DRENKE-807950 format. One record per residue: x, y, z of N, C-alpha, C, O, CB in turn; residue in one letter. Coordinates in pm, whole numbers, plus 50000, padded with zeros to 5 digits. Each point is the difference from the previous one (the first is absolute). Glycine has a CB too. Example, Ala and Ser with C-alpha at 12.3 -4.5 7.8 and 13.67 -1.06 7.14 Angstrom:
BEGIN
@nx=51319; ny=49431; nz=50780; cax=49911; cay=50119; caz=50000; cx=50090; cy=50120; cz=50000; ox=50104; oy=49998; oz=50066; cbx=49707; cby=49885; cbz=50059; type=A
@nx=50154; ny=50222; nz=49803; cax=50082; cay=50119; caz=50006; cx=49923; cy=50109; cz=50073; ox=50051; oy=50111; oz=50017; cbx=50067; cby=49826; cbz=49768; type=S
END
This chain:
BEGIN
@nx=38739; ny=64984; nz=43686; cax=50150; cay=49966; caz=49949; cx=50069; cy=50003; cz=50096; ox=50108; oy=49947; oz=49974; cbx=49889; cby=50134; cbz=49834; type=M
@nx=49996; ny=49962; nz=50319; cax=50076; cay=49959; caz=50140; cx=50012; cy=49868; cz=50016; ox=50105; oy=49938; oz=50016; cbx=49815; cby=50238; cbz=50095; type=G
@nx=49926; ny=49763; nz=49883; cax=49970; cay=49860; caz=50022; cx=50087; cy=49907; cz=49903; ox=50053; oy=49896; oz=50040; cbx=49705; cby=50174; cbz=50034; type=D
@nx=50254; ny=49988; nz=49773; cax=50076; cay=49899; caz=49928; cx=50130; cy=49988; cz=50034; ox=50056; oy=49891; oz=50004; cbx=49813; cby=50140; cbz=49833; type=K
@nx=50193; ny=50093; nz=50192; cax=50157; cay=50011; caz=50027; cx=50031; cy=49910; cz=50137; ox=50094; oy=49922; oz=50010; cbx=49925; cby=50343; cbz=49879; type=I
@nx=49895; ny=49759; nz=50201; cax=50008; cay=49931; caz=50107; cx=50019; cy=49831; cz=49997; ox=50095; oy=49935; oz=50044; cbx=49772; cby=50275; cbz=50023; type=W
@nx=50003; ny=49737; nz=49863; cax=49986; cay=49884; caz=49982; cx=50116; cy=49932; cz=49926; ox=50037; oy=49886; oz=50027; cbx=49733; cby=50170; cbz=49993; type=N
@nx=50290; ny=50026; nz=49881; cax=50137; cay=49958; caz=49935; cx=50114; cy=49986; cz=50062; ox=50088; oy=49924; oz=49958; cbx=49835; cby=50166; cbz=49892; type=S
@nx=50088; ny=49990; nz=50268; cax=50101; cay=49990; caz=50086; cx=50016; cy=49949; cz=50125; ox=50109; oy=49967; oz=50047; cbx=49906; cby=50173; cbz=49839; type=I
@nx=49875; ny=49852; nz=50174; cax=49983; cay=49931; caz=50118; cx=50049; cy=49893; cz=50053; ox=50049; oy=49989; oz=50112; cbx=49814; cby=50097; cbz=49844; type=A
@nx=50117; ny=49792; nz=49922; cax=50046; cay=49888; caz=50077; cx=50139; cy=49971; cz=49944; ox=50036; oy=49882; oz=49995; cbx=49727; cby=50023; cbz=50052; type=K
@nx=50318; ny=50193; nz=49909; cax=50138; cay=49987; caz=49945; cx=50105; cy=50008; cz=50139; ox=49956; oy=50066; oz=50095; cbx=49969; cby=50059; cbz=49644; type=K
@nx=50178; ny=49827; nz=50272; cax=50107; cay=50005; caz=50097; cx=50064; cy=50141; cz=50006; ox=50041; oy=50045; oz=49893; cbx=50000; cby=49708; cbz=50067; type=P
@nx=49972; ny=50318; nz=50143; cax=50074; cay=50128; caz=50001; cx=50133; cy=49979; cz=49933; ox=50040; oy=50098; oz=49937; cbx=49847; cby=49976; cbz=50276; type=L
@nx=50196; ny=49811; nz=49788; cax=50130; cay=50009; caz=49934; cx=49996; cy=50017; cz=49864; ox=50088; oy=50061; oz=49940; cbx=49992; cby=49814; cbz=50218; type=S
@nx=49789; ny=50057; nz=49769; cax=50000; cay=50024; caz=49861; cx=49999; cy=50164; cz=49960; ox=50053; oy=50043; oz=49897; cbx=49821; cby=49718; cbz=50085; type=E
@nx=50073; ny=50303; nz=50093; cax=50012; cay=50165; caz=49975; cx=50115; cy=50062; cz=50030; ox=50031; oy=50100; oz=49935; cbx=49761; cby=49918; cbz=50111; type=Y
@nx=50288; ny=49936; nz=50050; cax=50124; cay=50045; caz=50061; cx=50097; cy=49952; cz=49905; ox=50103; oy=50068; oz=49995; cbx=49826; cby=49927; cbz=50246; type=F
@nx=50065; ny=49896; nz=49675; cax=50090; cay=49958; caz=49900; cx=50015; cy=50095; cz=49895; ox=50107; oy=50012; oz=49940; cbx=49839; cby=49772; cbz=50111; type=S
@nx=49956; ny=50283; nz=49923; cax=49992; cay=50114; caz=49889; cx=50033; cy=50108; cz=50030; ox=50015; oy=50075; oz=49904; cbx=49839; cby=49843; cbz=50014; type=T
@nx=50170; ny=50133; nz=50203; cax=50029; cay=50135; caz=50038; cx=50152; cy=50019; cz=50007; ox=50066; oy=49921; oz=50067; cbx=49714; cby=50095; cbz=50059; type=I
@nx=50288; ny=50099; nz=49802; cax=50132; cay=50016; caz=50044; cx=50018; cy=50125; cz=50074; ox=49898; oy=50064; oz=50024; cbx=50174; cby=49804; cbz=49793; type=D
@nx=50050; ny=50182; nz=50227; cax=50033; cay=50082; caz=50084; cx=49945; cy=50148; cz=49959; ox=49981; oy=50089; oz=50082; cbx=50213; cby=49748; cbz=49975; type=S
@nx=49785; ny=50173; nz=49807; cax=49941; cay=50145; caz=49938; cx=49855; cy=49983; cz=50044; ox=49959; oy=50097; oz=50064; cbx=50200; cby=49944; cbz=49704; type=N
@nx=49762; ny=49873; nz=50217; cax=49861; cay=50005; caz=50037; cx=49991; cy=49976; cz=50175; ox=49908; oy=50046; oz=50068; cbx=50017; cby=49854; cbz=49663; type=D
@nx=50172; ny=50033; nz=50316; cax=49962; cay=50014; caz=50161; cx=50028; cy=50181; cz=50043; ox=49921; oy=50062; oz=50071; cbx=50181; cby=49630; cbz=49998; type=M
@nx=50016; ny=50367; nz=49875; cax=49992; cay=50114; caz=50010; cx=49917; cy=50089; cz=49971; ox=49983; oy=50091; oz=50082; cbx=50165; cby=49844; cbz=49918; type=E
@nx=49787; ny=50063; nz=49894; cax=49872; cay=50050; caz=49950; cx=49890; cy=49998; cz=50106; ox=49942; oy=50098; oz=50048; cbx=50126; cby=49823; cbz=49727; type=D
@nx=49911; ny=49943; nz=50253; cax=49894; cay=49948; caz=50105; cx=50052; cy=50078; cz=50127; ox=49902; oy=50046; oz=50058; cbx=50043; cby=49693; cbz=49839; type=F
@nx=50146; ny=50287; nz=50152; cax=50032; cay=50059; caz=50135; cx=49968; cy=50153; cz=49977; ox=49946; oy=50070; oz=50086; cbx=50250; cby=49748; cbz=49986; type=I
@nx=49841; ny=50223; nz=49812; cax=49986; cay=50149; caz=49998; cx=49820; cy=50054; cz=49999; ox=49945; oy=50100; oz=50047; cbx=50325; cby=49899; cbz=49802; type=I
@nx=49681; ny=49886; nz=50078; cax=49857; cay=50001; caz=50001; cx=49956; cy=50024; cz=50129; ox=49935; oy=50101; oz=50029; cbx=50051; cby=49756; cbz=49792; type=I
@nx=50048; ny=50049; nz=50266; cax=49930; cay=49973; caz=50146; cx=50056; cy=50131; cz=50061; ox=49917; oy=50082; oz=50041; cbx=50077; cby=49628; cbz=49993; type=Q
@nx=50146; ny=50320; nz=49977; cax=50030; cay=50103; caz=50083; cx=49896; cy=50146; cz=49954; ox=49936; oy=50067; oz=50081; cbx=50340; cby=49809; cbz=49950; type=Y
@nx=49728; ny=50145; nz=49833; cax=49910; cay=50120; caz=49957; cx=49851; cy=49995; cz=50063; ox=49940; oy=50102; oz=50032; cbx=50196; cby=49903; cbz=49741; type=E
@nx=49810; ny=49861; nz=50240; cax=49856; cay=49970; caz=50025; cx=50034; cy=50032; cz=50162; ox=49949; oy=50107; oz=50035; cbx=49950; cby=49687; cbz=49751; type=F
@nx=50161; ny=50150; nz=50301; cax=50046; cay=50029; caz=50132; cx=50001; cy=50151; cz=50036; ox=49934; oy=50043; oz=50095; cbx=50201; cby=49750; cbz=49884; type=W
@nx=49948; ny=50289; nz=49937; cax=49982; cay=50151; caz=50025; cx=49876; cy=50076; cz=49977; ox=49971; oy=50098; oz=50069; cbx=50242; cby=49890; cbz=49879; type=L
@nx=49720; ny=49972; nz=49965; cax=49851; cay=50049; caz=49995; cx=49898; cy=49943; cz=50103; ox=49919; oy=50064; oz=50067; cbx=50126; cby=49959; cbz=49694; type=H
@nx=49974; ny=49863; nz=50235; cax=49890; cay=49896; caz=50095; cx=50008; cy=50053; cz=50150; ox=49898; oy=50001; oz=50068; cbx=50147; cby=49758; cbz=49784; type=F
@nx=50065; ny=50282; nz=50195; cax=50045; cay=50034; caz=50138; cx=49954; cy=50140; cz=50032; ox=50015; oy=50048; oz=50113; cbx=50189; cby=49801; cbz=49871; type=R
@nx=49733; ny=50224; nz=49907; cax=49973; cay=50154; caz=50016; cx=49847; cy=50007; cz=49990; ox=49938; oy=50106; oz=50012; cbx=50292; cby=49986; cbz=49877; type=K
@nx=49709; ny=49775; nz=50085; cax=49852; cay=50013; caz=49962; cx=49888; cy=49981; cz=50143; ox=50024; oy=49921; oz=50092; cbx=50057; cby=49967; cbz=49641; type=T
@nx=49825; ny=50182; nz=50264; cax=49927; cay=49958; caz=50137; cx=49953; cy=49891; cz=50031; ox=49967; oy=49982; oz=50118; cbx=49984; cby=50186; cbz=49878; type=L
@nx=50032; ny=49726; nz=49904; cax=50012; cay=49854; caz=50046; cx=50072; cy=49929; cz=50067; ox=49963; oy=49910; oz=50076; cbx=49972; cby=50101; cbz=49791; type=Y
@nx=50204; ny=50035; nz=50105; cax=50099; cay=49943; caz=50051; cx=49998; cy=50068; cz=50158; ox=50014; oy=49930; oz=50099; cbx=50118; cby=50022; cbz=49649; type=F
@nx=49850; ny=50189; nz=50258; cax=50011; cay=50053; caz=50113; cx=49884; cy=49925; cz=50112; ox=50017; oy=49984; oz=50121; cbx=50084; cby=50244; cbz=49739; type=E
@nx=49796; ny=49738; nz=50068; cax=49880; cay=49954; caz=50091; cx=50048; cy=49869; cz=50057; ox=49972; oy=49966; oz=50115; cbx=49832; cby=50145; cbz=49744; type=E
@nx=50264; ny=49819; nz=50063; cax=50054; cay=49840; caz=50028; cx=50105; cy=50013; cz=50104; ox=49990; oy=49928; oz=50099; cbx=49979; cby=49976; cbz=49654; type=I
@nx=50148; ny=50193; nz=50236; cax=50065; cay=49990; caz=50108; cx=49987; cy=50048; cz=50142; ox=50062; oy=49961; oz=50099; cbx=50034; cby=50021; cbz=49726; type=Y
@nx=49797; ny=50125; nz=50167; cax=49940; cay=50058; caz=50106; cx=49944; cy=49888; cz=50074; ox=50025; oy=49986; oz=50120; cbx=49933; cby=50227; cbz=49769; type=K
@nx=49955; ny=49696; nz=50038; cax=49910; cay=49912; caz=50084; cx=50084; cy=49883; cz=50053; ox=49958; oy=49934; oz=50095; cbx=49831; cby=50128; cbz=49767; type=E
@nx=50354; ny=49903; nz=50066; cax=50075; cay=49897; caz=50026; cx=50079; cy=50077; cz=50129; ox=50014; oy=49924; oz=50096; cbx=49996; cby=49945; cbz=49640; type=L
@nx=50033; ny=50241; nz=50279; cax=50050; cay=50022; caz=50094; cx=49896; cy=50037; cz=50144; ox=50012; oy=49963; oz=50117; cbx=50179; cby=50092; cbz=49692; type=V
@nx=49730; ny=50010; nz=50140; cax=49877; cay=49972; caz=50106; cx=49960; cy=49866; cz=50081; ox=49984; oy=49997; oz=50122; cbx=49939; cby=50160; cbz=49724; type=Y
@nx=50064; ny=49728; nz=50063; cax=49998; cay=49883; caz=50042; cx=50116; cy=49935; cz=50097; ox=49983; oy=49954; oz=50113; cbx=49888; cby=50049; cbz=49680; type=F
@nx=50256; ny=50006; nz=50130; cax=50108; cay=49952; caz=50080; cx=49991; cy=50065; cz=50135; ox=50034; oy=49927; oz=50093; cbx=50109; cby=50035; cbz=49707; type=F
@nx=49817; ny=50166; nz=50232; cax=50037; cay=50076; caz=50141; cx=49870; cy=49935; cz=50083; ox=50006; oy=49970; oz=50119; cbx=50124; cby=50298; cbz=49789; type=F
@nx=49755; ny=49716; nz=50009; cax=49882; cay=49968; caz=50082; cx=50037; cy=49857; cz=50056; ox=49989; oy=49972; oz=50120; cbx=49830; cby=50175; cbz=49734; type=E
@nx=50229; ny=49759; nz=50041; cax=50040; cay=49837; caz=50069; cx=50134; cy=50010; cz=50092; ox=50007; oy=49941; oz=50108; cbx=49901; cby=49919; cbz=49659; type=K
@nx=50193; ny=50215; nz=50184; cax=50110; cay=49989; caz=50077; cx=50058; cy=50103; cz=50090; ox=50107; oy=49985; oz=50060; cbx=49918; cby=49882; cbz=49775; type=Y
@nx=49900; ny=50236; nz=50171; cax=50026; cay=50117; caz=50071; cx=50052; cy=49994; cz=50157; ox=50090; oy=50073; oz=50041; cbx=49736; cby=50006; cbz=49793; type=G
@nx=50114; ny=49839; nz=50236; cax=50025; cay=49964; caz=50126; cx=50111; cy=49905; cz=50022; ox=50058; oy=49994; oz=50108; cbx=49719; cby=50055; cbz=49920; type=D
@nx=50260; ny=49862; nz=49853; cax=50114; cay=49895; caz=50019; cx=50139; cy=50069; cz=50020; ox=50030; oy=50118; oz=49982; cbx=49839; cby=49715; cbz=49868; type=N
@nx=50213; ny=50057; nz=50194; cax=50136; cay=50048; caz=50007; cx=50032; cy=49929; cz=49869; ox=49924; oy=49920; oz=49946; cbx=50139; cby=50112; cbz=50325; type=E
@nx=50064; ny=50005; nz=49681; cax=50066; cay=49962; caz=49860; cx=50025; cy=49875; cz=49985; ox=49997; oy=49955; oz=49886; cbx=50100; cby=50232; cbz=50101; type=L
@nx=49930; ny=49738; nz=50111; cax=50036; cay=49843; caz=50003; cx=49865; cy=49941; cz=49960; ox=49984; oy=49922; oz=49906; cbx=50206; cby=50073; cbz=50294; type=D
@nx=49731; ny=50045; nz=49868; cax=49844; cay=49938; caz=49957; cx=49986; cy=50024; cz=49834; ox=49998; oy=49912; oz=49915; cbx=49868; cby=50163; cbz=50344; type=V
@nx=50126; ny=50040; nz=49725; cax=49975; cay=50026; caz=49840; cx=50088; cy=49938; cz=49932; ox=49954; oy=49927; oz=49912; cbx=49964; cby=50275; cbz=50107; type=I
@nx=50216; ny=49804; nz=49994; cax=50115; cay=49911; caz=49920; cx=49942; cy=49836; cz=49994; ox=50000; oy=49932; oz=49897; cbx=50228; cby=50239; cbz=50207; type=F
@nx=49731; ny=49791; nz=50008; cax=49988; cay=49869; caz=49981; cx=49864; cy=49975; cz=49935; ox=49998; oy=49891; oz=49942; cbx=50157; cby=50064; cbz=50250; type=E
@nx=49707; ny=50129; nz=49799; cax=49885; cay=49985; caz=49949; cx=50034; cy=50003; cz=49857; ox=49941; oy=49912; oz=49937; cbx=49928; cby=50180; cbz=50253; type=D
@nx=50216; ny=49990; nz=49735; cax=50039; cay=50018; caz=49873; cx=50098; cy=49909; cz=49933; ox=50030; oy=50012; oz=49881; cbx=49915; cby=50195; cbz=50181; type=V
@nx=50106; ny=49698; nz=50022; cax=50089; cay=49918; caz=49987; cx=50140; cy=50015; cz=50002; ox=50073; oy=49917; oz=49945; cbx=49760; cby=50026; cbz=49969; type=G
@nx=50219; ny=50176; nz=50156; cax=50141; cay=50029; caz=49991; cx=50073; cy=49953; cz=50136; ox=49959; oy=50049; oz=50106; cbx=49987; cby=50156; cbz=49730; type=V
@nx=50151; ny=49710; nz=50166; cax=50063; cay=49926; caz=50115; cx=50101; cy=50118; cz=50047; ox=50018; oy=50097; oz=49927; cbx=49961; cby=49628; cbz=49979; type=S
@nx=50076; ny=50265; nz=50202; cax=50124; cay=50044; caz=50057; cx=50128; cy=49997; cz=49930; ox=50084; oy=50089; oz=49985; cbx=49806; cby=49847; cbz=50190; type=E
@nx=50106; ny=49934; nz=49782; cax=50139; cay=49975; caz=49910; cx=49995; cy=50064; cz=49863; ox=50103; oy=50021; oz=49937; cbx=49930; cby=49754; cbz=50173; type=S
@nx=49839; ny=50258; nz=49841; cax=49974; cay=50070; caz=49854; cx=50038; cy=50142; cz=50029; ox=50062; oy=50061; oz=49913; cbx=49732; cby=49789; cbz=49997; type=M
@nx=50176; ny=50208; nz=50201; cax=50032; cay=50146; caz=50022; cx=50132; cy=50009; cz=49999; ox=50060; oy=50064; oz=49914; cbx=49755; cby=49988; cbz=50211; type=I
@nx=50255; ny=49872; nz=49989; cax=50129; cay=50000; caz=50023; cx=50097; cy=49986; cz=49872; ox=50104; oy=50066; oz=49996; cbx=49818; cby=49847; cbz=50224; type=I
@nx=50044; ny=50005; nz=49684; cax=50074; cay=49980; caz=49863; cx=49994; cy=50110; cz=49921; ox=50096; oy=50029; oz=49929; cbx=49858; cby=49752; cbz=50068; type=N
@nx=49929; ny=50295; nz=50006; cax=49935; cay=50129; caz=49935; cx=50107; cy=50109; cz=50061; ox=50078; oy=50059; oz=49926; cbx=49633; cby=49864; cbz=50064; type=E
@nx=50285; ny=50099; nz=50152; cax=50088; cay=50102; caz=50023; cx=50133; cy=49982; cz=49986; ox=50060; oy=50107; oz=49990; cbx=49792; cby=49954; cbz=50134; type=V
@nx=50222; ny=49835; nz=49870; cax=50127; cay=49933; caz=49970; cx=50028; cy=50058; cz=49861; ox=50091; oy=50076; oz=49968; cbx=49875; cby=49699; cbz=50174; type=I
@nx=49945; ny=50179; nz=49790; cax=50006; cay=50017; caz=49843; cx=50003; cy=50152; cz=49988; ox=50100; oy=50049; oz=49948; cbx=49761; cby=49728; cbz=49977; type=E
@nx=50044; ny=50301; nz=50115; cax=50004; cay=50140; caz=49975; cx=50132; cy=50076; cz=50052; ox=50066; oy=50080; oz=49933; cbx=49680; cby=49902; cbz=50080; type=L
@nx=50277; ny=49981; nz=50111; cax=50117; cay=50092; caz=50068; cx=50138; cy=49938; cz=49921; ox=50084; oy=50084; oz=49967; cbx=49787; cby=49954; cbz=50310; type=L
@nx=50147; ny=49869; nz=49703; cax=50143; cay=49916; caz=49964; cx=50061; cy=50097; cz=49899; ox=50116; oy=50035; oz=50020; cbx=49802; cby=49695; cbz=50005; type=S
@nx=50020; ny=50316; nz=49871; cax=50038; cay=50108; caz=49884; cx=50047; cy=50114; cz=50064; ox=50115; oy=50043; oz=49992; cbx=49717; cby=49889; cbz=49848; type=S
@nx=50059; ny=50123; nz=50233; cax=50043; cay=50119; caz=50099; cx=50118; cy=50005; cz=50051; ox=50088; oy=50080; oz=49973; cbx=49723; cby=49925; cbz=50084; type=G
@nx=50192; ny=49905; nz=50022; cax=50142; cay=49990; caz=50109; cx=50116; cy=49961; cz=49937; ox=50112; oy=50033; oz=50039; cbx=49761; cby=49896; cbz=50146; type=I
@nx=50099; ny=49988; nz=49699; cax=50129; cay=49985; caz=49906; cx=50088; cy=50167; cz=49954; ox=50109; oy=50051; oz=50027; cbx=49733; cby=49696; cbz=49856; type=Q
@nx=50031; ny=50294; nz=50034; cax=50027; cay=50143; caz=49971; cx=50063; cy=50089; cz=50091; ox=50097; oy=50069; oz=49967; cbx=49730; cby=49901; cbz=49914; type=T
@nx=50117; ny=50031; nz=50248; cax=50070; cay=50092; caz=50115; cx=50128; cy=49942; cz=50015; ox=50100; oy=50072; oz=50005; cbx=49695; cby=49990; cbz=50129; type=A
@nx=50213; ny=49799; nz=49875; cax=50144; cay=50008; caz=50039; cx=50126; cy=50032; cz=49866; ox=50114; oy=50041; oz=50020; cbx=49787; cby=49774; cbz=50187; type=L
@nx=50035; ny=50151; nz=49655; cax=50080; cay=50037; caz=49915; cx=50042; cy=50117; cz=49980; ox=50112; oy=50026; oz=49955; cbx=49816; cby=49827; cbz=49984; type=E
@nx=49958; ny=50257; nz=50101; cax=50033; cay=50135; caz=50000; cx=50050; cy=50068; cz=50116; ox=50025; oy=50120; oz=50002; cbx=49826; cby=49874; cbz=49846; type=T
@nx=50162; ny=49928; nz=50246; cax=50093; cay=50044; caz=50105; cx=49875; cy=50071; cz=50129; ox=50032; oy=50049; oz=50109; cbx=50223; cby=50012; cbz=49682; type=G
@nx=49614; ny=49926; nz=50158; cax=49914; cay=50063; caz=50071; cx=49966; cy=49949; cz=50152; ox=49956; oy=50074; oz=50088; cbx=49972; cby=49978; cbz=49681; type=F
@nx=50104; ny=49790; nz=50248; cax=49986; cay=49963; caz=50137; cx=50133; cy=50044; cz=50088; ox=49993; oy=50030; oz=50119; cbx=49849; cby=49768; cbz=49797; type=I
@nx=50263; ny=50202; nz=50018; cax=50131; cay=50037; caz=50073; cx=49956; cy=50148; cz=50042; ox=50012; oy=50017; oz=50121; cbx=50184; cby=49826; cbz=49733; type=E
@nx=49774; ny=50230; nz=50100; cax=49977; cay=50148; caz=49992; cx=49917; cy=50001; cz=50128; ox=50037; oy=50070; oz=50094; cbx=49966; cby=49991; cbz=49632; type=E
@nx=49889; ny=49866; nz=50283; cax=49896; cay=50014; caz=50095; cx=50056; cy=49949; cz=50131; ox=49968; oy=50067; oz=50098; cbx=49847; cby=49910; cbz=49728; type=R
@nx=50272; ny=49905; nz=50197; cax=50040; cay=49955; caz=50086; cx=50092; cy=50102; cz=50072; ox=49989; oy=50040; oz=50116; cbx=49961; cby=49748; cbz=49776; type=I
@nx=50137; ny=50244; nz=50020; cax=50111; cay=50127; caz=50037; cx=49934; cy=50118; cz=50071; ox=50041; oy=50058; oz=50101; cbx=50096; cby=49892; cbz=49685; type=R
@nx=49760; ny=50072; nz=50147; cax=49924; cay=50142; caz=50044; cx=49956; cy=49957; cz=50154; ox=50020; oy=50072; oz=50098; cbx=49868; cby=50018; cbz=49636; type=A
@nx=50062; ny=49811; nz=50269; cax=49930; cay=49961; caz=50115; cx=50098; cy=49983; cz=50148; ox=49973; oy=50043; oz=50112; cbx=49857; cby=49836; cbz=49696; type=R
@nx=50288; ny=50043; nz=50149; cax=50102; cay=49968; caz=50091; cx=50108; cy=50079; cz=50012; ox=50077; oy=49975; oz=50093; cbx=49859; cby=49835; cbz=49873; type=L
@nx=50090; ny=50292; nz=49951; cax=50107; cay=50088; caz=49989; cx=50039; cy=50070; cz=50137; ox=50110; oy=50001; oz=50054; cbx=49816; cby=50029; cbz=49706; type=E
@nx=49931; ny=50041; nz=50291; cax=49998; cay=50102; caz=50122; cx=50043; cy=49901; cz=50121; ox=50064; oy=50050; oz=50093; cbx=49727; cby=50129; cbz=49815; type=S
@nx=50173; ny=49667; nz=50095; cax=50028; cay=49922; caz=50106; cx=50158; cy=49972; cz=50007; ox=50063; oy=50009; oz=50106; cbx=49694; cby=49892; cbz=49876; type=F
@nx=50310; ny=50060; nz=49879; cax=50141; cay=49975; caz=50018; cx=50100; cy=50114; cz=50041; ox=50098; oy=49987; oz=50073; cbx=49846; cby=49845; cbz=49765; type=Y
@nx=50011; ny=50294; nz=50096; cax=50079; cay=50111; caz=50020; cx=49943; cy=50074; cz=50131; ox=49995; oy=50123; oz=50006; cbx=50061; cby=49894; cbz=49732; type=F
@nx=49912; ny=49919; nz=50341; cax=49941; cay=50059; caz=50135; cx=50119; cy=49995; cz=50114; ox=50086; oy=49913; oz=50016; cbx=49653; cby=49995; cbz=49924; type=S
@nx=50238; ny=50209; nz=50130; cax=50134; cay=49978; caz=50109; cx=49984; cy=49867; cz=50107; ox=50092; oy=49951; oz=50065; cbx=49937; cby=50335; cbz=49938; type=E
@nx=49827; ny=49671; nz=49996; cax=49992; cay=49894; caz=50105; cx=50049; cy=49882; cz=49929; ox=50073; oy=49929; oz=50069; cbx=49731; cby=50167; cbz=50064; type=K
@nx=50170; ny=49855; nz=49719; cax=50044; cay=49895; caz=49953; cx=50162; cy=50028; cz=49989; ox=50061; oy=49898; oz=50035; cbx=49700; cby=50042; cbz=49850; type=T
@nx=50306; ny=50143; nz=50086; cax=50137; cay=50019; caz=50003; cx=50063; cy=49972; cz=50131; ox=50106; oy=49936; oz=49999; cbx=49860; cby=50221; cbz=49830; type=A
@nx=49981; ny=49884; nz=50292; cax=50019; cay=49948; caz=50125; cx=50017; cy=49847; cz=50046; ox=50083; oy=49929; oz=50058; cbx=49805; cby=50270; cbz=49953; type=S
@nx=50022; ny=49793; nz=49947; cax=49959; cay=49825; caz=50015; cx=50080; cy=49923; cz=49918; ox=50050; oy=49904; oz=50059; cbx=49713; cby=50127; cbz=49975; type=L
@nx=50276; ny=49985; nz=49811; cax=50103; cay=49949; caz=49929; cx=50157; cy=50010; cz=50059; ox=50089; oy=49916; oz=49990; cbx=49741; cby=50141; cbz=49827; type=L
@nx=50173; ny=50067; nz=50245; cax=50149; cay=50017; caz=50033; cx=50010; cy=49925; cz=50125; ox=50107; oy=49948; oz=50031; cbx=49936; cby=50284; cbz=49861; type=S
@nx=49826; ny=49756; nz=50201; cax=50025; cay=49914; caz=50124; cx=50038; cy=49851; cz=49968; ox=50085; oy=49932; oz=50057; cbx=49747; cby=50217; cbz=50066; type=L
@nx=50068; ny=49811; nz=49751; cax=50021; cay=49864; caz=49960; cx=50146; cy=49942; cz=49954; ox=50053; oy=49890; oz=50016; cbx=49711; cby=50151; cbz=49923; type=N
@nx=50279; ny=50080; nz=49998; cax=50175; cay=49992; caz=49951; cx=50078; cy=50001; cz=50136; ox=50085; oy=49912; oz=50014; cbx=49899; cby=50243; cbz=49743; type=N
@nx=50006; ny=49896; nz=50302; cax=50069; cay=50007; caz=50156; cx=50003; cy=49849; cz=50078; ox=50102; oy=49949; oz=50048; cbx=49792; cby=50317; cbz=49981; type=Q
@nx=49978; ny=49681; nz=49973; cax=49988; cay=49874; caz=50060; cx=50065; cy=49875; cz=49905; ox=50049; oy=49902; oz=50055; cbx=49731; cby=50202; cbz=50068; type=V
@nx=50216; ny=49908; nz=49741; cax=50057; cay=49905; caz=49930; cx=50138; cy=49988; cz=49982; ox=50046; oy=49908; oz=49933; cbx=49769; cby=50108; cbz=49982; type=S
END
């Protein structure tokens, strides 16, 4: 039966199948996949796979520097920079909007600006001007 199904669908382009799928079908498919993942990730089979993958990774790359590993897996410096910028930009925007950055700068510099030494330097500067 599996062979019959495969033979009837194997030669058709993927676009033919996606034209018949609506958003409800896609949502159902995602839910099914998610439920499968929740079950599969707890199986002994999956545990053995990821242990073997982690072991292999450290066996192959354990003594290498990060730039060598990144290069080997096709990740460039510009890709990393773009990802970091993308990751941080929304966090920085939120920190600016909520006043968190200003609060941290003030907390860091307040003791300097209110110190006697700074006051004396500022008053000395005012006398020279």
